[in-house]
Each structure stands twice: as structure tokens, then as C-alpha cells.
C-alpha positions as CSV (number, residue, x, y, z in Angstrom):
1,M,0.0,0.0,0.0
2,K,2.9,2.3,1.0
3,S,4.8,1.7,-2.2
4,N,1.5,2.2,-4.2
5,S,1.0,5.7,-2.8
6,K,4.6,6.7,-3.4
7,T,4.4,5.4,-7.0
8,K,1.3,7.5,-7.6
9,V,3.1,10.6,-6.3
10,F,6.2,9.9,-8.5
11,L,4.0,9.2,-11.5
12,N,2.1,12.5,-11.1
13,I,5.3,14.5,-10.6
14,G,6.9,12.8,-13.6
15,L,3.8,13.4,-15.8
16,L,3.7,17.0,-14.7
17,A,7.4,17.4,-15.7
18,I,6.7,15.8,-19.1
19,I,3.7,18.1,-19.7
20,I,5.7,21.2,-18.8
21,G,8.6,20.0,-21.1
22,V,6.2,19.5,-24.0
23,I,4.6,22.9,-23.4
24,I,8.0,24.7,-23.4
25,Y,8.8,22.9,-26.7
26,V,5.4,23.8,-28.3
27,M,5.6,27.4,-27.2
28,D,9.1,27.7,-28.5
29,N,8.4,26.1,-31.9
30,S,4.7,26.5,-32.7
31,L,3.3,29.4,-30.7
32,S,6.2,31.9,-30.7
33,D,4.8,33.7,-33.8
34,I,1.4,34.1,-32.1
35,F,2.9,35.5,-28.9
36,A,5.2,37.9,-31.0
37,Q,2.1,39.2,-32.7
38,L,0.3,39.7,-29.4
39,M,3.2,42.0,-28.3
40,K,2.8,44.1,-31.4
41,T,-1.0,44.5,-31.2
42,S,-2.8,47.2,-29.3
43,W,-4.1,46.2,-25.8
44,I,-7.7,47.0,-26.7
45,V,-7.6,44.6,-29.6
46,V,-5.9,41.9,-27.5
47,A,-8.5,42.4,-24.7
48,L,-11.4,42.0,-27.2
49,V,-9.8,38.9,-28.7
50,I,-9.4,37.4,-25.2
51,L,-13.0,38.4,-24.3
52,L,-14.4,36.8,-27.4
53,G,-12.3,33.7,-26.8
54,V,-13.6,33.4,-23.2
55,I,-17.2,34.0,-24.2
56,Y,-16.8,31.2,-26.8
57,Q,-15.6,28.8,-24.1
58,I,-18.6,29.8,-21.9
59,V,-21.1,29.2,-24.7
60,E,-19.3,26.0,-25.6
61,G,-19.6,25.0,-21.9
62,R,-23.3,25.5,-22.1
63,S,-23.7,23.4,-25.3
64,I,-21.7,20.6,-23.6
65,K,-23.8,20.9,-20.5
66,E,-27.0,20.5,-22.5
67,I,-25.8,17.1,-23.7
68,A,-23.9,15.8,-20.7
69,S,-26.6,16.7,-18.1
70,Y,-28.9,14.1,-19.6
71,F,-26.7,11.5,-17.9
72,Q,-25.1,13.4,-15.0
73,K,-27.6,15.9,-13.6
74,D,-24.9,17.8,-11.6
75,F,-22.9,18.5,-14.8
76,S,-22.8,22.3,-15.1
77,T,-21.9,25.0,-17.6
78,K,-18.7,25.4,-15.6
79,D,-17.9,21.7,-16.1
80,G,-18.5,22.1,-19.8
81,F,-16.2,25.2,-19.9
82,F,-13.4,23.2,-18.4
83,T,-14.1,20.2,-20.6
84,S,-13.5,22.4,-23.6
85,C,-10.3,23.9,-22.2
86,Y,-9.1,20.5,-20.9
87,V,-9.5,19.0,-24.4
88,A,-7.8,22.0,-26.0
89,F,-4.8,21.5,-23.7
90,Y,-4.4,17.8,-24.5
91,R,-5.0,18.6,-28.2
92,V,-1.9,20.7,-28.2
93,I,0.4,18.6,-26.1
94,S,-0.6,15.4,-27.8
95,F,-0.3,17.1,-31.3
96,G,-4.0,16.2,-31.9
97,T,-3.9,12.5,-31.2
98,G,-5.4,12.7,-27.7
99,T,-8.3,15.0,-28.4
100,L,-11.2,12.6,-28.3
101,L,-9.7,10.4,-25.6
102,S,-9.2,13.4,-23.3
103,E,-12.8,14.5,-23.7
104,I,-14.1,11.0,-23.0
105,Y,-11.8,10.7,-19.9
106,F,-13.0,14.1,-18.6
107,Y,-16.6,12.9,-18.8
108,K,-15.6,9.7,-17.0
109,K,-14.1,11.7,-14.2
110,K,-17.4,13.5,-13.9
111,G,-19.3,10.3,-13.4
112,L,-20.4,9.3,-16.9
113,A,-20.0,5.8,-18.1
114,V,-17.4,5.3,-21.0
115,S,-20.2,4.6,-23.5
116,Q,-22.1,7.7,-22.3
117,G,-18.8,9.7,-22.7
118,V,-18.4,8.4,-26.2
119,G,-22.0,9.3,-27.0
120,V,-21.7,12.8,-25.6
121,T,-18.4,13.3,-27.5
122,A,-20.0,12.1,-30.8
123,L,-23.0,14.4,-30.4
124,H,-20.8,17.3,-29.4
125,M,-18.8,16.8,-32.7
126,I,-22.0,16.3,-34.8
127,M,-23.6,19.5,-33.5
128,Y,-20.4,21.5,-34.0
129,K,-20.1,20.3,-37.6
130,A,-23.8,20.9,-38.3
131,A,-23.3,24.5,-37.1
132,V,-20.2,24.8,-39.4
133,I,-22.3,23.7,-42.4
134,F,-25.2,26.1,-41.5
135,L,-22.9,29.2,-41.2
136,S,-21.0,28.2,-44.4
137,V,-24.2,27.8,-46.4
138,L,-25.6,31.0,-45.0
139,G,-22.4,32.8,-45.8
140,L,-22.4,31.4,-49.4
141,I,-26.0,32.6,-49.9
142,V,-25.4,36.1,-48.5
143,Q,-22.1,36.6,-50.4
144,F,-22.9,34.5,-53.5
145,S,-22.8,37.4,-56.0
146,L,-19.5,38.7,-54.7
147,F,-18.0,35.2,-54.8
148,Y,-19.4,34.5,-58.3
149,E,-17.9,37.7,-59.6
150,H,-14.4,37.5,-57.9
151,A,-13.8,33.9,-57.1
152,P,-16.2,31.6,-59.0
153,K,-13.7,28.6,-58.8
154,M,-14.0,28.7,-55.0
155,I,-17.8,27.9,-55.0
156,P,-17.4,24.2,-56.0
157,F,-14.8,23.8,-53.2
158,I,-17.1,25.2,-50.6
159,L,-19.9,22.9,-51.8
160,V,-17.5,19.9,-51.6
161,G,-16.6,21.0,-48.1
162,V,-20.3,21.2,-47.1
163,V,-20.9,17.7,-48.6
164,L,-17.9,16.1,-46.9
165,T,-18.8,17.6,-43.5
166,F,-22.4,16.3,-44.0
167,V,-21.0,12.8,-44.8
168,I,-18.9,12.9,-41.6
169,I,-22.1,13.9,-39.6
170,L,-24.1,11.1,-41.2
171,S,-21.3,8.5,-40.6
172,L,-21.1,9.5,-36.9
173,L,-24.9,9.2,-36.5
174,I,-24.9,5.8,-38.3
175,L,-21.9,4.5,-36.3
176,S,-23.4,5.6,-33.0
177,S,-27.1,4.8,-33.4
178,S,-27.7,2.1,-36.0
179,I,-29.0,-1.2,-34.7
180,N,-28.5,-2.8,-38.1
181,L,-24.8,-2.0,-37.9
182,Q,-24.6,-3.5,-34.4
183,V,-26.4,-6.7,-35.5
184,L,-24.0,-7.0,-38.5
185,L,-21.0,-6.6,-36.1
186,I,-22.4,-9.3,-33.8
187,S,-23.0,-11.7,-36.7
188,W,-19.5,-11.1,-38.1
189,S,-17.9,-11.6,-34.6
190,N,-19.8,-14.8,-33.9
191,K,-18.7,-16.2,-37.3
192,H,-15.0,-15.3,-37.0
193,F,-14.2,-15.2,-33.2
194,K,-14.3,-18.7,-31.6
195,R,-11.9,-18.3,-28.6
196,K,-13.6,-17.6,-25.3
197,K,-11.5,-14.6,-24.4
198,L,-12.2,-13.0,-27.8
199,R,-15.9,-13.7,-27.5
200,D,-16.0,-12.2,-24.0
201,W,-14.2,-9.1,-25.3
202,V,-16.7,-8.9,-28.2
203,D,-19.6,-9.2,-25.7
204,K,-18.2,-6.3,-23.6
205,C,-17.8,-4.2,-26.8
206,N,-21.4,-5.1,-27.8
207,L,-22.7,-3.9,-24.4
208,Q,-20.8,-0.6,-24.8
209,I,-22.1,-0.2,-28.3
210,Y,-25.6,-0.9,-27.2
211,S,-25.2,1.7,-24.3
212,L,-23.7,4.2,-26.8
213,R,-26.7,3.7,-29.1
214,E,-29.1,4.3,-26.2
215,T,-27.1,7.4,-25.2
216,V,-27.3,9.0,-28.6
217,Q,-31.0,8.1,-29.1
218,T,-31.9,9.5,-25.7
219,I,-30.9,13.0,-26.9
220,T,-31.7,12.8,-30.6
221,K,-35.3,12.0,-29.8
222,D,-35.7,15.2,-27.8
223,R,-36.1,17.8,-30.7
224,S,-36.3,20.8,-28.4
225,A,-32.9,19.8,-26.9
226,M,-31.4,19.3,-30.3
227,I,-32.5,22.8,-31.4
228,R,-31.1,24.3,-28.2
229,I,-27.8,22.5,-28.6
230,F,-27.6,23.5,-32.3
231,G,-28.4,27.1,-31.4
232,W,-25.6,27.2,-28.8
233,N,-23.1,25.8,-31.3
234,V,-24.0,28.4,-33.9
235,A,-23.7,31.1,-31.3
236,K,-20.3,29.9,-30.1
237,L,-18.9,29.9,-33.7
238,L,-20.0,33.5,-34.2
239,F,-17.8,34.6,-31.3
240,W,-14.8,33.0,-33.0
241,Y,-15.7,34.1,-36.5
242,V,-15.9,37.8,-35.4
243,I,-12.3,37.8,-34.1
244,P,-10.8,38.6,-37.6
245,Y,-13.2,41.6,-38.0
246,V,-12.2,43.0,-34.5
247,V,-8.5,42.7,-35.6
248,L,-8.9,44.1,-39.1
249,V,-11.4,46.9,-38.6
250,E,-8.8,49.1,-37.0
251,N,-6.8,49.4,-40.2
252,H,-9.7,48.7,-42.6
253,P,-12.7,50.7,-41.2
254,N,-14.8,50.0,-44.3
255,I,-14.4,46.2,-44.2
256,D,-17.8,44.4,-44.2
257,L,-18.6,42.3,-41.1
258,L,-20.7,39.8,-43.0
259,L,-17.9,39.3,-45.5
260,V,-15.4,38.6,-42.8
261,L,-17.8,36.2,-41.0
262,S,-18.4,34.4,-44.4
263,F,-14.7,34.2,-45.2
264,T,-13.8,32.8,-41.8
265,S,-16.6,30.2,-42.0
266,F,-15.4,29.2,-45.5
267,S,-11.8,28.8,-44.1
268,V,-13.1,26.4,-41.5
269,I,-15.1,24.2,-43.9
270,L,-12.5,24.3,-46.7
271,S,-9.6,23.4,-44.4
272,G,-10.5,19.7,-44.9
273,V,-10.8,20.0,-48.7
274,F,-7.8,22.0,-50.0
275,P,-4.4,20.2,-50.6
276,T,-1.9,22.5,-48.8
277,P,1.8,23.2,-49.4
278,A,4.3,21.7,-46.9
279,G,4.8,23.8,-43.7
280,I,1.4,25.4,-43.6
281,G,-1.8,24.0,-42.1
282,P,-5.0,23.7,-44.2
283,F,-6.9,26.3,-42.3
284,E,-4.1,28.8,-42.5
285,F,-3.7,28.2,-46.2
286,V,-7.4,28.8,-47.0
287,Y,-7.6,31.8,-44.6
288,L,-4.7,33.6,-46.3
289,L,-6.0,32.7,-49.7
290,L,-9.3,34.4,-49.0
291,F,-8.1,37.4,-46.8
292,K,-4.8,38.4,-48.6
293,P,-6.6,40.0,-51.6
294,L,-9.0,41.7,-49.2
295,V,-6.6,43.3,-46.7
296,G,-3.0,42.6,-47.9
297,T,-0.5,40.0,-46.7
298,V,0.6,41.7,-43.5
299,D,-2.8,42.3,-42.0
300,A,-4.1,38.9,-43.2
301,V,-1.2,37.2,-41.3
302,S,-1.7,39.4,-38.2
303,S,-5.5,38.6,-38.1
304,L,-4.8,34.9,-38.6
305,L,-2.3,34.8,-35.7
306,L,-4.7,36.6,-33.4
307,Y,-7.6,34.3,-34.5
308,R,-5.4,31.4,-33.6
309,F,-4.6,32.9,-30.2
310,G,-8.3,33.3,-29.4
311,S,-9.5,30.0,-30.8
312,F,-6.5,27.7,-30.1
313,V,-3.9,29.1,-27.6
314,L,-6.3,30.8,-25.1
315,P,-8.3,27.6,-24.3
316,F,-5.0,25.7,-24.2
317,L,-3.6,28.1,-21.6
318,I,-6.8,27.9,-19.5
319,G,-6.7,24.1,-19.8
320,F,-3.0,24.2,-18.7
321,I,-3.9,26.1,-15.5
322,Y,-6.8,23.6,-14.8
323,V,-4.5,20.6,-15.3
324,L,-1.8,22.2,-13.2
325,V,-4.3,22.7,-10.3
326,Q,-5.6,19.2,-10.7
327,K,-2.1,17.6,-10.7
328,R,-1.1,19.7,-7.7
329,Q,-4.1,18.5,-5.7
330,E,-3.4,14.9,-6.7
331,I,0.3,15.2,-5.6
332,K,-0.8,16.8,-2.3
333,L,-3.3,14.0,-1.7
334,G,-0.6,11.4,-2.5
335,L,1.9,13.0,-0.1
336,H,-0.8,13.1,2.6
337,A,-1.5,9.4,2.0
338,V,2.2,8.6,2.3
339,R,2.5,10.5,5.6
340,E,-0.5,8.7,7.0
341,E,1.0,5.3,6.0
342,K,4.3,6.3,7.7
343,N,2.4,7.3,10.9
344,E,0.5,4.0,10.8
345,A,3.8,2.1,10.4
346,A,5.3,4.0,13.3
347,D,2.3,3.2,15.6
348,E,2.7,-0.5,14.8
């Protein structure tokens, strides 16, 4: 028991050291340009970007709460807020590989079953992507004449982006709620898996899939809840999409708000469609492609870096503070347990 408590303490300290090391590496290599841009930007613009970024996380927290509270009544908007920041933190330090797992793990810590956590994560992703489609289509309708006149070749790409995102949503819904798919999986497993251990593992997976299907269907059957969740997701995206306008309007007072919102929404949906040159991310490539003719290279890059700060770095920093506090508490509890074990050993 004593060695177990000590091991937990050392593991937590080791994990904290690794996390800090990765953060230093990421900040030095990937985020240095963003922080350099912050230093060159007026404090009013930086304050507005931070405000919009925080409001996004609050609204995101509310949208997560609307889903998760079906299965854990005590799950609050605050919990949803820290879910989003916690996931943003692990997205950065795992270079994207730990995003979904960190979200499911957070729900597990809040008392949800793994299958429920997977269901909430799937619905969270579905509603986010549905909101992305909605705003992109709305932007295309509003700005269609401008696009048709100046960039007609972009329209098919936007439509492809919408279709691909819709296919992702449909696939997620089928995978998480189709009983036919579950029956097919069971039939295939029964045919190919004969060993008892494998059959037991398949049975456990089947129970998890069944529970996942129930989780998804519980919420999707409630239309008013779906509309509310969709509304929160549209609202949260608007707080992100308005960041480039806040940055650009200072040097370009005549820039159109709806045009900026549309271009940002197109950048999000096209980021999965455009092949990009080496050394630049798909979102960054599309964003600069759209904004450079509008405001010039310097201002386009500046607005991109500040958008990335509000949407990517800020939640990561909040998540880092949250994880730091959690790890500190775990280490304190571990040290307290070790002291108690020492006292018990001394009494004996």
C-alpha cells in the first residue's frame, strides 16, 4: 500500500514534468509567432480577442452541459467550460492525437460511463459540424454574387466542403445509433471469433455499443434539446468568426462584417478540402488565400495569428492552468497518504 501511494506521487510528478517540457517545446516552436504578434497588437484589440475567446468557451460549456446533463444531472456549464479547455490543452500537447480520448476521460471523471462519454463526444462533434455547415451555407447565400464575380472557382470547393462535412455527420450518426450495424457486427464476430477470451471481449464491446446507441438516441429523440444544442453551437462559432473583424477593422474601417464572417466560415469548412503546401496548415492556407486579396498579406497574417490565439492558444492556456491545479491536488493527496502510512507504520 505504501509503495503504491509513493508510486502515484512519483508518476504525477513525472507526468507534470513531461507536460511542462512539452509545453515549453510547443511554445518555442509552434506558438512563438502568435505571442510575438500579441506583443505588437494594441491592448484594446488583444483584450477584445481574449473576451471573445472566453465567451466562446462559456457558450461551448453551455452546449456541452445541454448534452452531458442528460446522464449526469450535476454537470454544469462550468464543467462544460473546463471540458473544452481540458480538451484544448491535450489537443496541443498530444499534437492532436489525444483530443477525443481526453474528452471521454473528462466525462468519466465527472461520473459518466465510458459509453455515455463516447456518445456525448460524438453528439458534441456532430452538432459542431452541423453549425459549421449552417454558417458556411448561409455565408455562401449572402455573399454569392461577390463570390461569383471575384472567385467563382471557390464555390465548388465550398460545396464539396459542405458535402464532406455532412458525410462525416451522417457517418457518426450511423456508427453511434444504427441497430443494423450492431447486428452486423455481432453476426460477423460470432462467425470469426471462436476463442472464449475474444468472445468475452466482443460481448463487452457489444454492451458498450448498445449503451452508446441508447445514449445517442436519448438526446436525438428530444427535438427541443437538439434545437437548443444546435443554437448554442451556432452562437459559439460566431464569437470565434468575429475575431478577424475585430482585428482588421482598426486598419480597414470599411471592411464588411458579414464578408469577414463568411470568409472565416469558408476557411473552417474548406480546411479539410484543399491540398496544402508543406509547412502550412490547411486552415491557415485557405484563410490567407481568402483574406490576402482583401486586406493585404501583413494584415491577413496578423489577423490569422490573433484568431489562432483566441481559438486555439487561449483555451489551451486555461486548460493548462486547470490541469496544473488538478495535478497539484493529486500530488498533495498522494503525499498526505504517504504521511498517513508512515504514521500507521510507526504506531505498529
